[in-house]
C-alpha positions as CSV (number, residue, x, y, z in Angstrom):
1,X,59.4,-9.9,108.5
2,X,57.5,-7.6,106.1
3,X,53.9,-7.8,105.6
4,X,51.6,-7.3,102.5
5,X,50.8,-8.4,99.2
6,X,53.7,-10.0,97.2
7,X,52.9,-9.6,93.2
8,X,52.9,-12.7,91.4
9,X,54.1,-13.1,87.6
10,X,53.9,-15.5,85.2
11,X,57.1,-16.8,83.1
12,X,56.2,-16.6,79.2
13,X,58.7,-19.5,78.7
14,X,57.6,-22.3,81.3
15,X,54.1,-20.7,82.4
16,X,55.3,-21.0,86.1
17,X,54.3,-18.4,88.7
18,X,57.0,-16.8,90.9
19,X,57.2,-13.4,93.1
20,X,57.8,-10.4,90.7
21,X,61.2,-10.0,92.4
22,X,62.6,-13.5,91.6
23,X,62.1,-12.8,87.5
24,X,63.6,-10.7,85.1
25,X,61.5,-8.2,83.3
26,X,61.6,-7.2,79.6
27,X,59.7,-4.2,78.3
28,X,59.1,-2.2,75.1
29,X,61.6,0.4,74.4
30,X,61.1,1.9,70.9
31,X,61.2,-1.0,68.5
32,X,62.9,-3.5,70.9
33,X,62.8,-5.2,73.9
34,X,64.9,-4.1,76.8
35,X,65.8,-6.2,79.7
36,X,65.2,-4.9,83.4
37,X,66.5,-6.4,86.3
38,X,65.4,-3.8,88.8
39,X,63.1,-4.2,91.6
40,X,61.8,-0.7,91.0
41,X,58.7,0.1,89.2
42,X,58.8,0.8,85.5
43,X,55.8,1.8,83.3
44,X,54.8,0.3,80.0
45,X,54.1,-3.1,78.7
46,X,56.3,-5.8,80.3
47,X,56.6,-9.9,80.3
48,X,58.7,-12.0,82.6
49,X,61.3,-14.8,82.3
50,X,62.5,-16.9,85.1
51,X,66.3,-16.9,85.8
52,X,66.7,-20.4,84.7
53,X,69.1,-20.9,81.6
54,X,66.4,-23.0,79.5
55,X,63.4,-20.3,80.1
56,X,65.8,-17.4,79.0
57,X,66.7,-19.4,75.6
58,X,63.2,-20.3,75.0
59,X,61.7,-16.9,76.1
60,X,64.2,-14.8,73.9
61,X,62.5,-16.2,70.7
62,X,61.4,-13.1,68.5
63,X,57.8,-14.6,68.4
64,X,57.7,-15.3,71.9
65,X,58.8,-11.9,73.0
66,X,56.4,-10.1,70.2
67,X,53.3,-12.0,71.2
68,X,53.8,-11.3,75.0
69,X,54.7,-7.4,74.6
70,X,52.1,-7.3,71.7
71,X,54.6,-5.3,69.6
72,X,56.9,-6.3,66.5
73,X,60.3,-6.4,68.0
74,X,63.4,-5.5,66.0
75,X,66.1,-5.8,68.7
76,X,66.3,-8.6,71.0
77,X,69.2,-9.1,73.7
78,X,71.2,-12.1,73.1
79,X,71.2,-14.8,75.7
80,X,74.7,-14.1,76.5
81,X,73.8,-10.5,77.3
82,X,71.1,-11.7,79.6
83,X,73.4,-14.2,81.4
84,X,76.2,-11.8,81.9
85,X,73.9,-9.2,83.7
86,X,72.4,-12.0,86.0
87,X,75.9,-12.6,87.3
């Protein structure tokens, strides 16, 4: 078993806390939000969503992502795109 620190992040939809590896990361790319399912490190402002369908639906609202990312968001991935990438 691996020892050490496990980063904990908060879902912007349900506000529950989970290990970083169990969440979907969204980050700022130009004028839109891009989804990242990687466990690797990417730099820049980001926010996290649970993998539950209701959290994805609630979290993909433009106002919620714009507030979490502290930017005006022009492009958002659709709920279908996000769910397709999870499978």
